[in-house]
C-alpha positions in Angstrom: -18.8 -28.6 109.6 -17.5 -25.4 107.2 -19.9 -25.2 103.7 -16.9 -25.5 101.0 -17.2 -22.5 98.7 -18.1 -23.2 95.0 -15.4 -23.2 92.2 -15.6 -19.4 90.2 -16.1 -20.2 86.8 -17.7 -18.9 83.0 -21.5 -18.2 83.2 -23.3 -16.8 80.3 -22.9 -13.2 81.3 -19.1 -13.5 80.9 -19.1 -15.6 77.9 -21.5 -13.1 76.0 -19.4 -9.9 77.4 -16.4 -11.4 75.9 -17.4 -12.4 72.6 -18.8 -9.2 72.1 -16.1 -7.3 73.5 -14.0 -9.9 70.6 -16.8 -8.8 67.6 -16.1 -5.5 68.6 -12.6 -5.1 68.3 -11.9 -7.8 66.0 -14.5 -5.5 63.7 -12.2 -2.8 64.5 -8.8 -4.3 63.5 -10.4 -6.0 60.1 -11.7 -2.1 59.2 -8.0 -0.5 60.6 -6.5 -3.3 58.2 -8.8 -2.5 55.0 -8.7 1.3 55.5 -4.7 0.9 55.8 -4.2 -1.1 52.8 -6.3 1.9 50.7 -4.2 4.1 52.4 -0.4 2.3 51.7 -2.1 2.2 48.1 -2.8 5.1 47.8 0.6 6.4 48.9 2.4 4.5 46.7 0.3 5.1 43.1 1.4 9.3 44.3 5.0 8.8 45.2 4.9 5.9 41.6 3.2 9.1 39.9 5.9 11.4 41.5 9.0 9.4 40.7 8.2 7.0 38.0 10.3 4.4 37.9 13.1 4.6 34.9 12.7 2.7 32.1 14.8 0.2 30.6 17.9 0.9 28.3 17.5 0.9 24.9 17.8 -2.8 23.7 19.5 -2.0 20.3 18.3 -5.7 19.3 18.2 -5.2 15.4 21.6 -4.3 15.5 22.4 -1.7 13.2 19.4 0.1 11.4 19.7 0.9 7.6 20.1 4.5 6.9 15.8 5.8 6.4 15.8 6.4 2.6 13.7 9.7 2.1 12.6 10.6 -1.5 14.9 13.3 -2.6 14.3 16.6 -2.1 12.9 19.0 -4.7 12.7 22.1 -2.7 15.7 24.3 -1.4 14.9 26.0 2.3 18.1 28.5 2.2 17.4 29.4 5.7 16.2 27.8 9.4 15.9 29.8 12.1 14.6 29.2 15.9 12.1 30.7 17.6 10.3 29.0 20.7 9.2 30.6 23.9 13.0 29.7 25.8 15.0 29.6 22.6 15.4 25.7 23.4 13.5 22.6 21.9 11.0 20.7 24.5 12.1 17.6 26.2 11.0 14.4 24.6 11.7 10.6 25.6 15.2 9.7 24.5 13.9 6.1 23.2 11.6 4.8 20.8 10.5 1.5 20.1 11.9 0.2 16.4 9.1 -2.3 14.9 10.0 -4.8 12.0 8.2 -5.0 8.2 8.3 -8.1 7.4 9.7 -8.2 3.3 6.6 -8.9 0.6 7.5 -11.6 -1.6 5.1 -12.5 -5.0 3.0 -15.9 -4.5 0.7 -18.3 -6.4 -2.6 -16.3 -5.4 -1.2 -13.0 -5.6 -3.0 -11.8 -9.3 -6.0 -13.7 -8.1 -6.3 -11.7 -4.9 -5.1 -8.5 -7.0 -8.4 -9.7 -9.4 -10.7 -10.0 -6.7 -9.0 -6.5 -5.1 -9.7 -4.8 -9.0 -13.6 -6.4 -8.9 -14.2 -4.6 -5.5 -13.5 -1.5 -7.3 -15.2 -1.6 -10.2 -12.3 -3.1 -12.6 -13.6 -6.6 -14.2 -11.8 -6.8 -17.3 -8.4 -8.8 -17.8 -5.7 -6.8 -17.3 -2.2 -6.3 -18.9 1.5 -6.6 -16.7 2.8 -3.3 -17.0 5.8 -4.3 -15.3 7.1 -7.6 -13.3 4.8 -6.5 -10.0 2.6 -4.0 -12.1 -1.0 -4.8 -13.2 -3.2 -2.0 -14.9 -6.9 -3.0 -15.2 -9.0 -0.6 -17.7 -12.9 0.0 -18.4 -14.6 3.1 -20.7 -17.9 2.9 -18.8 -19.5 5.0 -17.2 -16.1 6.9 -18.0 -12.6 5.9 -19.0 -10.7 4.8 -16.2 -7.0 3.2 -14.9 -6.4 1.2 -11.6 -2.6 -0.2 -11.0 -2.3 -2.7 -8.5 1.8 -4.4 -7.4 0.5 -7.8 -7.1 3.3 -8.0 -3.9 2.3 -5.1 -1.7 -1.6 -5.0 -2.8 -0.8 -1.5 -3.5 -3.2 1.1 -5.6 -3.7 3.4 -7.7 -7.1 4.3 -9.1 -8.6 7.4 -11.2 -10.9 8.0 -13.6 -11.1 10.6 -16.7 -13.8 13.4 -15.1 -12.7 15.7 -17.5 -13.8 13.5 -20.3 -17.2 14.7 -19.8 -17.8 18.3 -20.3 -20.4 18.1 -18.0 -19.4 16.1 -15.1 -19.3 19.2 -12.6 -22.7 20.1 -13.0 -23.7 17.3 -10.5 -23.1 19.0 -6.7 -24.4 16.4 -5.3 -21.4 15.0 -2.9 -21.8 12.7 -0.5 -22.2 13.7 3.7 -18.5 13.4 4.9 -19.4 10.7 7.1 -21.0 8.7 4.1 -17.4 9.1 2.4 -15.3 8.3 5.0 -17.4 5.4 5.7 -17.5 3.9 2.2 -14.0 4.5 1.8 -13.4 1.7 4.6 -16.5 -0.7 3.0 -14.5 -0.2 -0.5 -11.1 -1.5 1.2 -13.2 -4.3 3.5 -14.6 -5.9 0.4 -11.4 -5.4 -1.4 -9.6 -7.7 1.4 -7.2 -4.1 2.7 -8.7 -2.4 5.6 -6.2 -3.9 8.2 -6.4 -3.6 11.7 -4.1 -0.1 12.5 -6.3 1.5 9.8 -10.2 -0.2 10.5 -10.5 2.3 13.7 -7.7 5.3 12.7 -8.0 9.0 12.4 -9.8 9.9 9.0 -9.6 13.5 7.7 -12.1 14.9 4.9 -11.2 17.8 2.9 -13.4 20.3 0.3 -11.7 20.3 -3.3 -12.4 22.2 -6.3 -11.5 21.6 -10.2 -8.8 24.1 -11.8 -8.0 23.2 -14.8 -8.9 19.4 -14.7 -6.5 19.7 -11.7 -7.9 19.5 -7.9 -7.1 22.6 -5.4 -8.3 23.3 -1.5 -12.4 24.4 -1.7 -12.7 26.6 1.3 -15.9 25.1 2.2 -18.2 22.6 1.6 -20.8 25.4 -1.0 -18.2 25.6 -3.6 -17.0 22.3 -3.2 -17.0 19.9 -6.4 -15.2 17.1 -4.8 -15.0 15.4 -0.6 -11.2 14.3 0.1 -11.1 11.1 2.3 -7.9 10.2 3.6 -6.6 7.6 6.8 -3.7 7.3 9.0 -2.5 4.3 10.6 -3.3 4.2 14.4 0.0 6.3 15.8 2.1 4.4 18.4 1.4 4.2 22.0 -1.6 6.7 20.9 0.6 9.7 20.4 3.4 9.1 18.1 1.6 9.5 14.1 3.1 7.5 11.1 3.4 9.6 8.4 4.6 9.3 5.0 6.5 10.8 2.2 3.6 13.4 2.2 2.3 14.0 5.5 -0.3 15.9 4.2 -1.9 12.4 2.4 -3.1 9.1 4.3 -2.2 5.5 3.4 -5.6 5.6 2.2 -6.7 8.6 -0.3 -10.4 8.3 -2.0 -11.6 11.9 -4.2 -15.4 11.7 -4.1 -17.7 13.4 -6.9 -21.1 14.7 -6.8 -21.9 11.5 -8.7 -24.0 9.0 -7.8 -23.2 6.8 -10.4 -21.7 3.9 -8.7 -18.7 4.0 -11.6 -18.0 7.9 -11.3 -18.5 8.2 -7.4 -14.9 7.7 -6.7 -13.2 9.7 -8.9 -9.4 9.0 -8.0 -8.0 6.7 -5.1 -4.6 5.5 -3.4 -3.3 2.9 -1.2 0.1 2.7 0.4 0.6 -0.2 3.1 3.3 -2.1 4.2 2.3 -4.6 7.3 4.0 -4.0 10.3 4.7 -6.5 13.2 3.9 -4.2 16.2 4.8 -7.4 18.6 8.1 -8.1 17.4 10.2 -4.9 18.4 13.5 -3.0 19.7 14.0 0.0 21.7 16.2 2.4 20.2 18.4 6.0 21.5 17.5 9.1 19.7 19.4 12.0 19.0 17.8 15.2 20.7 15.7 17.9 19.3 19.3 20.0 19.0 21.0 17.7 16.9 18.4 17.2 14.4 17.4 20.9 14.5 21.2 21.3 13.3 21.0 18.4 10.9 18.0 20.2 8.9 20.1 23.4 8.8 23.0 21.0 7.3 20.5 19.3 4.4 20.4 16.6 5.8 17.0 16.1 6.5 13.9 15.9 4.1 10.9 18.4 3.4 8.0 16.5 3.1 5.8 19.5 2.3 6.1 23.6 2.1 4.5 26.2 0.3 5.2 27.1 -3.0 8.0 30.0 -3.1 9.0 29.7 0.5 13.1 29.2 1.0 13.3 30.8 5.0 11.8 28.9 7.9 11.2 29.9 11.6 10.5 26.9 14.1 8.9 26.5 16.9 8.2 23.2 17.9 9.3 19.9 16.9 7.5 16.4 17.9 8.3 12.7 16.9 7.0 10.2 14.6 7.5 7.0 12.2 7.9 7.5 8.8 6.5 4.7 6.6 8.1 4.8 3.1 6.1 4.8 0.4 9.1 2.3 -1.3 9.9 -1.2 1.0 11.6 -0.9 4.2 12.6 -3.6 7.2 12.0 -1.1 10.0 8.9 1.3 11.4 12.0 3.9 12.7 11.0 7.5 14.0 12.3 10.4 13.0 11.7 14.0 14.1 8.9 16.0 12.7 9.9 20.2 12.9 5.8 21.4 11.4 5.5 25.6 11.5 4.3 28.2 9.2 4.0 27.7 5.6 2.8 24.0 5.9 6.4 23.0 5.9 7.4 19.9 7.2 10.8 18.4 7.3 12.0 15.1 8.7 15.1 13.8 10.0 16.0 10.7 11.5 15.5 10.6 14.8 17.6 7.1 15.8 21.1 7.3 17.8 23.6 4.9 16.5 24.2 2.1 18.9 27.9 3.5 18.5 26.9 6.8 19.8 24.7 5.8 22.3 26.7 7.0 24.8 26.0 10.6 23.6 23.2 11.1 24.7 
């Protein structure tokens, strides 16, 4: 009788071999997926950088904006000449956000808050009212000084009459620059005025000397009688500066003397600030730099600063910024700034009216 063959089936060698192959090719497949995903993401990233998606168009959500009210021009420029590398302006963005500024009103605690602000600046005697919203504090020691505060906006100006002391300028113990910047912010914090967009923004220190009871620039610390600290708001999108009527003056400006007496170390100060709702904005189209330059030539801009005696200006560049008025305004709007030689700053409103949105 023939002996039946044993049925073929898996053995331990075959199972081990199959397991090894599964692990080997499974590992290759996983590595392939990981590397493929990395390459895909890298390719998409490079393509997006080279071909960025177009931003959504302007929303015009606030409707037609009120015209920017610049101060009255006190300087007349008779000629504007364009001298750029290729005879034209650089290509700038054609739209920017416009931010809402809430209207500030007087409240029951407005005067009490102003008194706290005054005390932080060294003024403790009762004030006198000089207008519906302006209160004035005075002191006589260690030197005569005056502080004016708008109890609605909390904006202030302060000045010490250091000229009344003949020996005042003999004290040359000016504070270190970093101390002056830090002390400025500390004073604002003590007065309840250190807003987030001021707390970590740009600060600049300048050297000043006395001339006829006033201030003029000093070339170096060695010839300086005073240190001036200016602090501006933090730029929009970290690139668009927010400038006031005087572009060289910050929202906050303190002048420090060489006198370390607590009542005489800060001889002048000013604070000009309105809260901006940065999370409440609408996007608006902009006129072109060329159109802005034509408006500047036609006298429809504002000469924010220029050296004395300059009547002819050579324009070599332009940038976008925002105008921070010292008067109440409902919106923070972009402007073109023409900044050239002779400390010239020219402002032109940048927003394109909604009715002309198809012209750019």
